[in-house]
N, C-alpha and C positions, 0 to 999 in steps of 0.2 A: 561757542561757536571760536574756534582760534582765531589770534590775532590776523594771521597770514591770510584766512578768508574773508573777512571783516574790511582788508586792505584791498582784495580782489574786488569785492563787492561795491565798496567804496568807488573805486577805480572805473568800475562800469558804470556806475553811475553818474560820475563823472561826465564822461564820455557819451553819455546819452542825453545830459543837461546841454553838454557843447552842441551835439548834432541838433536836438530841437530847437536852441537858440537859432541857429545857422539856418534852418529850415525856416523859423519862425519870419527871418528877415530878407529871404529870398520870396516867402508868400506876401509878404507886406508889399514889396516893390513889384511881383505879378500883377496883384488885384489893382495896383492904378491902371491897369489897361486890362481888367477882366474879361472883357470880351475876346480881346487877341490872343489870352495866356488860358483861356479854359484847361485846354490840356496838358499843361504844365503845371495850373494850380492842383487838376487832381494827381498827377503823378507826384507833387512834393506832399501831398495830404497823404497818399497812401507809405510815403516814405518816413512822414511825422509820426503817421499812426504805430509803426514797429518802433518808435523811439519812445513813444509816451506809453507804451502799455505798460514798463518796467518802472517809469516815475510814478503811474498812479498807484503803483503796491506801496510806494514806497515815502509817499508825501503827500498833506493835504493839496501842495501847487501840482503836483502833477495829478490829481482827481480833478482838478479844477481846470487844468490845460485838457483834459480829456474830455470834458463838457465843452469847451469851447471847439474842439476839435469833430465835435457830432454837431453840434449847432453849424459850424462854416460850412461841413460836407452838405449839407441841407440846404442850406443858402446857396452854396454853389448848383446845386441840383437845379432847384428851381429858378435860377439866373439861368440857367445852360437852358430849362425848359421855355422859358421869356425868348431868350434871344432867337431861337430856332423857329420859334414862329413869326418873327418880325424878320428874319435874316432876309426872306425873300422880298419884303415890301423895300426896305432901307437898301439893298441889293439894286432892284432896280432904278430908285431913286439917284444912286450912285451913278451908275449907269448913263441912265438919260441924263444926267448933268453934261457928260463926254459924249453926247451923240448917240449911244448905243440904245440896244432894248433887251428884254428880257423875256422870255417865254418857257414852258414845260413847267415839270412837278420833280418834287423831293423824290428822291434824292439827285434829280438829273436836270437842269435845269440851260437852255440855251441862251447865247447871245451871238446871233449873227453864226458865222462858221464854228463858235467856240463852245463845247460843252463845259458848264462847270458842275463838277461830281460832287459831291457832299459825302463826306465821313463824319457822321453823327457821333461817334463813338470816340474817334481820335481829335474831333473838334478841327478838321482839315479840309482843305477842299483842294479838288486836283484839277486844272484846267487841259482841257483837248483840244485838239484841231479836229474839226469835223465830229460827226458821232463815235467818240471815243477810239479814233483812227492813229494818232500821233499825240502822246503826254508832251506838255511842253512846259509845266512845271505846277508849282501846289504852295500854298501859303496857309495860315491859320484862318478859321471861318471867320473871318471879322469882312463885314459887305466892303468896308473901304480899303481893305488890303487886297480883296479880289478884284475889286474893281481896278485898283492901281496896276496889280498883276495883268491884267486884260489888256490896259493901254499900253502897258510895256511891250507884252506880247506883239501887240498890231505894231507898234513901231519898227520890231527889230524882224520880223518875219517876212521872207521874201528875199531878191538879190540886189533890191534898191536900185536897178540899173533903169534905164528909161527902155522903151517899147522897142526902138532899134537896136541898143546892144544887146535887149535879150534876144532878140530874133538872130541877129548876127552869130550870136554864140549857141543859141541851139539849132541854129543849122550846120555849125561847126560839129557841135556834139552829134548831131543825128548823121553826118556824113561818115566820123570815126566809130559809130557803130551800127551801117549799113548792113556791114557782114552777117549780122542778124535779122536783118529786116525781112520785111515780106515784098513780092515783088510791085506791090502799090505803094513802096515806099514807107508802109507805118514798118516803126522800131519798137522794140520792148522797151515802156516806160522805165523800167528800174535802170536797163543797160545805159538809157541818155541819161540818168539823174549823177550814175558813175562818171560820165565824160565831161558832164555839165558843171558838177562838184569841182573838178581841175581847172576848166576855164573860167571857173569864179574866182579863182585864187589871184594875189596880187602880184607883180614883178619879182617882189623880195623875196616869196615864196618860191617861187618858180626858179628863182637864181640861187636859194638855198633853202630848201624843204626843210625847215626847223619848224617844230609844232606850236613854238609862241608865233608864228607867223600865218600859221593854216588859218583860211575863214572858212569859218563851218557851212555848210549849205545842204540843209538835211530835207528829208521826206517831204516835211510840211512848207520848207521854203519853195521849192518845186510846185505843189501844189498851189500854194497861194500864187507864184508866176503863173501858173497855167491859167488861173482863174482870171486873175489881173488882164494877162494878154489872151483869151479864148477866141478872139476875132481871127487869131494870125497863126492858131493852132486847128488840126482834126485829131482827135482822139477815139479809140475802140474801148466801147465798153468791154469789160473784162468777162469774157466766158464766167459759169459757173466753175469749172475746173481750174483757171486761171485766179478767181477770187480766194481759193484756199488758203494763197500763200504768199506773204509779204513779199517774196521775192518775184512777183510776178504781176502786181497790180498796185494802184496809188491811188487812193481816194481824192478827188478835185473837187470842190464847191462850182455848181452853175452859177451861181449868186453868191456872194461874198455877207451880203445883207439878210437874207433868208436863210444862207446855210445849206440850203438844197445842195446835193450833189450827187455822185456815182463813182464806182469803182472801175477806172480804165487800167488797160495791159498795153497798148499801143499810142503811139503819138506820130506824128509829122506836122512841116509846117504845112499850112493852108496856100493851095496856089493864087497867086494874084491873079485876076482877072484884069484885063485890058481894056 
């Protein structure tokens, strides 16, 4: 073998050793919270496999590393299987501790108006508002992390204004959108959302509309507010034709605790009785 070829192969061997050491360090760190890092660990093992194969052919240490890799991969798979079996029970315990319940079956669980969709391959959870109507967030498939995400989303959802303020702003939004309304005062709910989103902005934003000052008011926010103040509004259930496009309907729960709800196309304020 030419000296230049030997130097080239030694350099490549050195790069593989350095990369393997780095990956082993990352695996050791991630394994401290194995339940929360299953997907990341699996990805690191795939990368390590590519580095170990050349080392196995070059040294005894490489062979030992290859054996460890096979054993650890099997250990991680067994852990993953066990965790997936325990996930629902442990998540229910975490949610119960903060006053929430859990229903449903894998891969979709429910906690009130929230859908908790499990991706067992990626070891990830996505939380939706309603029956997978509005995507709210995602996290690792860890019971504690999921419960914390649901609690945070609950605290953030909606306008956080009181009933009088919401009704006043909704009334203004309905007046602005009335050109698209019916004779009975029913206005398309998505047009109302656009008007209401502007009315939810701070004076600072209205004075100088910079992105940094914009306050998000999403479909899920309006849905949550309409559920909270449903005694002050009337809504029309969307026809089959209107329910085909997100441009013409909004899912609203009738009860945030049970998660029951329907899709609506129009809204108006309920007439007060004297």
